[in-house]
Every structure is written in C-alpha cells, then in structure tokens.
N, C-alpha and C positions, 0 to 999 in steps of 0.2 A: 504492501500501500504506500503511495507516494505522500510526502506531507504536504499540505494546500500551499502553492505559490502564489503571492502576489507580486506583481511587479514593482521592484522596487523604483524610487522616487531620488531626486537628489538628495547628495550626502548619505544614500543608503548602499549597501556593498554587497550583492549575491555572487560569492564567491564560485558557486557551481555554475551560475550560467553565463558562456563568454557572449553572448548575446543582448546582454546587459551592459556589462563593463567594456567590452571590445569595442564595437564605435565609438564611445566616449574616448579612449583612449585615440583610435583613431584622429578624432577631432582633433584632438590635442597637438597630434603628433602632425599634422597640416596646417593648425595652426603657428606652429612653432618655423613647420617651412615655409610660412608665408609675411614673418614680420622681417622689417626694413634690415633689421640687423641680421639675419640669418642668411646661409648661404642657397637655402630650398635645400638643402641634404641633410637629413635625420637619421641618426643610427642610435638603436637602444642597445643597452649594455645592465647585466644586472643578474642576482641570483635568487632563488627561490621564489617568493611570490613574484618579485618584481622581473623574475624570468618569465614565468609561465605567462604575466600580462604580455611580453613579447610575445609569444605565440600566439595569443590571442586577438592581441592588436592587428600583429602582420597579414593574419589570415583575414582582415577584409582590407589589406591593401589601400592605405592610406597615400594620398599623395605626398611623394616628399620623402618618403621612408627610405633608404637605401642598402640599409643592412641591419641584422639583430646580433647580440652576442648572449643567447641567453647559458647558465652555468647552474649545477645544482637545482637541477629542476622535474619538474613532474608534469604529463599532459594526461593523466588520467588519472584524476582525481578520486577514483574510486581505489583501484590496486594499488595505484601509487602514495596515498595519502591516509583517505578515510580505515581501509578495509585492505592491508598490504596481506597479503598471504592467507586473507580470509579472516582476521583479526581484526576486530575494531580497533583504532588506534587512540584509543579513548583520551589515553593522557595528553598528547599532543594536540591532539582537536579541543580539549576543553582550555590549554593553555593560551591557544593559537586563539580561542575566539573570545576570550579573554583580552588578549594583547590588543585586537581589534580595536576593540570599542575603547580601550584606554589610549590607543593613537589618537584616535578621531578626538576624545577630547582633551588630548594635550596638542592637538593641531589647532582646536579652536579657541585654547585658552587665552593665548594673549589677544587675539582680536575682542574676546569678551572681555578681560581688562579692560581695555581701553574701550569699551562701549558702543562699540560697533552695534547698533541695535539687529541689522540682518543676522549677523553670525549669532547673537545670544537668540533669538529665534528659530533660526535654522538647526542649531547645534540640542537646542530644547526639543525637538521635536526628533531630528534624526539620530542621535545617540542614544537614546531608548528605543528608537522603531529598530534601530540594526540589529537588536537583540533577537529579533523575529529570523534572521537571516543567519542566527548564531551557528554554526558548523558543528557544532559539536552535536548537538539538537537534531538538525537535519540527519546528520549522519546516522544516529542512531535510527533516527525515525524511516530511514533508509538505507535498512541494512545488506540487498539485495542492489547490483546494477540494474539501474530501472530508469526512467524520465529523469528522474533529477540529476545523475549525472551524465546521462547521456548528451548535456547541452555545454558540456565541459571542451578547452580548447584542443581535446583528444579529435575531437570530431571535425576540427577544421585545418588539421596541418597541412593536408595535400592542397589549401588554397594558397599558402606562402608561396611568393614568389620571388623573394629579394635573396640574397645573398646570407647564408647563415652559418654561424659557427658556435659550435654544440661544447663550447669550450669547459676545461678543468671536469673534469667527469668526477661524478658524486661518491659519496661513499658509502651509499646504502644499494644496496642491490636495486630498491625500486626505482631510483633516482638514475642508476645505471642503466635500468631497463629500459623507464623513458628515453632516455637521450639515445640508444639504441633505434628503437623505434623513429627517432626524428630524423637519425643520418642514414636510415634506407628509404625515406621517402623523398618524393621529386621536388619537395621546398627545398632541402639543403645542398649547397656547393660544395661547403667545408665538411669536412667529418668531425664527430664527437671528440672531444681531446684534442683539435690541432689548435694551432692559434693562428690568427692572421696576419 
C-alpha cells in the first residue's frame, strides 16, 4: 500500500520524486547560465544528496548544463538507501529526515532574525509541512519497491546527455552498485572512478 502523496509547495521537498525537485533544479541551472556574469556554461559537482540531485536535474536537460560530476551517490532510492539488501535502513533514514528539517530551519534563521516577513511566513508553514515528506516515515509506509520509489532519479538516467563522471567510487556496496548502473548507461561519457 502506498502512502498518500500530496504535491509539495514551495519550500517543501519530496526526496523520492524527481519530478517534483528536478525541474526546479533545471530552472536554477538555466537561470545561472543566463546571468550577465555567467559564461553560459554550467557544471554540477557534489556528493551524496548533491550528487543525486545532479542526476535528477541533468535528466531534464536544462539549457547551459555542460557536465556533471556526482560522487558517493545512489540512484535507486529503494535498494540503495531505504532498503539495502531488503532490510530497512531505519537509523540512517531517521537521522537524515531530522537533518533536513534542521537545515531548513537553520537556513531561514538569519532572515527571520532580520524581520523578513515573507521568510517568517514561509518558514512557519514549510518547516512543519516538510514533516509530511519525512523519508523515514514514508520508507516505513512503503516497504516494497512500489510507486513511491518509481519516481526516483534511477527512472530518468537514460535521459541524461551531458558528459558525466561518477568520480570517487563509494565505500559501500549500494553506492558502488549505483555508480556501476550509471556507468553502463548511455549518458555516461566518463567511467565511474575516473577523473576529468
């Protein structure tokens, strides 16, 4: 049985659904590429969630994105993160879910302290609302590979057409499996573990 899904609004994050956050990231890439201070060429680099988001964003083919370098990443949120080896990864999921809410609150804190009314209003609504998208709760409600996970970045890898380097192979079997999967798909020009 799938947990009910309500589309997020601004400031909310549904980590399992690339169709929610991928287009927003693609829009940010296109914005950066169009700025007067930009050469029009954008690259993405990062580990863990910032690596997963590269895969999702690149799959929407934003204008100006020239390359991605994800490392220590996973693309199958069920097998690589929520249920590696078929066992719920409750400790990590609970800690990570709490961290997402904490980061959102910390990010909003300076603007709230300065009296920014819009930030005060938005933070007051989206920080509690993000608890609905708590990955620990949703993983427990979705113990099998179902529709909840089938909107993850793994479903869109074949749409990536920019040079990509799955750098610095991960330390765990699930990350290595995710990188191996990405290194055999059409979007990868550079093999996992290589450097550009």
